[in-house]
C-alpha positions in Angstrom: 0.4 3.2 19.3 -1.5 0.8 17.3 -1.7 2.5 14.6 2.1 2.8 14.2 2.5 -1.2 14.7 -0.2 -1.6 12.4 1.5 0.8 10.5 4.6 -1.2 9.5 2.7 -4.7 10.1 1.3 -3.6 6.7 5.2 -2.6 5.9 5.2 0.7 5.8 7.4 2.1 7.5 8.2 5.4 6.1 9.2 7.8 8.0 8.3 11.0 6.1 4.5 9.4 5.8 4.5 9.4 10.0 6.0 12.5 10.5 3.3 14.2 8.8 0.5 12.5 10.2 2.6 13.5 13.3 2.8 17.1 12.6 -0.7 17.1 11.5 -1.8 15.7 14.5 0.3 18.5 16.7 -2.2 20.4 14.8 -6.0 19.3 15.9 -5.2 18.3 19.8 -2.8 21.6 21.1 -5.7 23.6 20.9 -4.3 27.2 19.4 -6.8 29.1 18.3 -4.9 30.7 14.3 -6.5 32.4 11.0 -3.9 30.0 9.8 -5.0 27.0 10.3 -4.0 23.8 8.4 -7.1 22.2 6.2 -5.4 19.1 5.4 -2.6 16.6 6.4 0.1 18.6 3.7 -1.0 22.3 4.3 0.7 21.2 8.4 3.1 19.5 6.9 3.6 22.7 4.3 3.3 25.3 7.2 5.6 23.2 9.2 8.7 23.8 7.0 8.0 27.3 7.7 10.1 27.2 10.8 13.3 26.0 10.5 14.2 22.6 12.1 10.5 21.9 12.5 9.4 19.6 9.9 13.0 17.7 11.0 12.2 17.1 14.6 8.4 15.6 13.5 10.6 13.7 11.4 13.5 12.6 14.3 10.1 11.9 16.3 8.3 9.5 13.9 11.6 6.7 13.4 11.2 6.9 17.5 8.3 5.8 17.2 8.5 3.4 14.1 10.9 2.3 16.1 8.5 1.3 19.4 6.3 0.1 16.6 9.1 -2.0 15.3 9.7 -3.4 19.0 6.3 -3.5 19.9 5.5 -6.2 16.6 8.5 -8.3 17.5 8.0 -8.6 21.4 
């Protein structure tokens, strides 16, 4: 959560940017071996766009994380 709080403090409260980061991070730690390993953050985001509703889910999660970060910064 520290990264999200830092991003908010710097004024980078772009839901899409955070959503892409969440998507990329999920590909790094999910442990699933695949022939379709994402090369970078944008590649992971493009792949997520092929699955109906996947990008929207990450955007919703990003909004939730930003709200938590905003509350943490204000406390």
